[in-house]
C-alpha positions as CSV (number, residue, x, y, z in Angstrom):
1,M,22.7,70.4,113.7
2,D,22.4,66.5,113.0
3,A,25.1,66.9,110.2
4,V,27.4,68.9,112.7
5,E,26.8,66.7,115.4
6,A,28.0,63.7,113.1
7,G,31.3,65.7,112.2
8,E,30.4,68.1,109.3
9,S,31.6,71.6,109.1
10,H,29.3,74.2,107.6
11,H,30.2,77.9,106.2
12,I,27.4,80.5,107.1
13,T,27.5,83.2,104.6
14,R,25.3,86.7,104.3
15,N,25.3,88.2,100.6
16,D,27.5,85.5,99.4
17,T,30.4,86.4,102.0
18,E,31.4,84.2,104.8
19,V,30.6,85.1,108.1
20,A,31.1,82.3,110.2
21,E,31.7,78.4,110.5
22,L,29.4,76.0,112.4
23,R,31.7,73.1,113.4
24,P,31.4,70.3,115.9
25,L,33.2,71.1,119.6
26,T,36.5,69.6,120.1
27,R,35.6,67.2,123.0
28,R,38.6,66.5,125.4
29,R,39.1,63.0,126.5
30,K,39.4,62.3,130.4
31,P,42.8,60.9,131.0
32,S,42.7,57.5,132.2
33,A,44.1,56.6,136.1
34,Q,47.4,55.0,134.7
35,E,47.9,58.6,132.5
36,L,47.3,60.4,135.7
37,V,49.7,58.6,137.8
38,E,52.4,58.6,135.0
39,R,51.7,62.4,134.8
40,H,52.0,62.8,138.9
41,R,55.6,60.9,138.7
42,R,56.7,63.1,136.1
43,Q,56.1,66.4,138.5
44,P,58.8,67.6,140.4
45,H,59.5,66.8,144.1
46,V,58.4,69.2,146.5
47,D,60.3,69.5,149.7
48,H,57.4,70.6,152.2
49,A,59.9,70.5,155.1
50,L,61.9,73.1,153.2
51,I,58.9,75.3,152.3
52,R,58.0,75.5,155.7
53,R,61.3,76.3,157.2
54,E,62.0,79.2,154.6
55,A,58.0,80.7,155.1
56,E,58.9,80.7,158.7
57,E,62.0,82.6,158.1
58,F,60.5,85.0,155.9
59,F,57.5,85.6,158.0
60,T,58.9,85.5,161.3
61,F,59.5,89.3,163.1
62,D,61.5,89.6,165.9
63,E,61.0,93.2,166.1
64,Y,58.0,95.2,167.5
65,D,54.6,93.7,166.4
66,P,52.0,96.6,166.0
67,W,49.1,94.0,166.1
68,E,50.2,92.5,169.5
69,C,47.9,93.5,172.1
70,D,49.8,93.5,175.8
71,R,47.0,93.3,178.5
72,A,49.1,93.3,181.4
């Protein structure tokens, strides 16, 4: 295990046939704050007001609402 931690890979065999490979995990590097800012700047602009209008248009019902209770 020390050798694997040091970066070495080992092949596991059974009856002289390779059945597995033991190798170090690839660790993902955490992005820096600057990289995160740059990644955010490259994202497309989202028009929240437009999305809200479209959602209200789509989900607004002017017809009979079966869930509405009339307790007059």
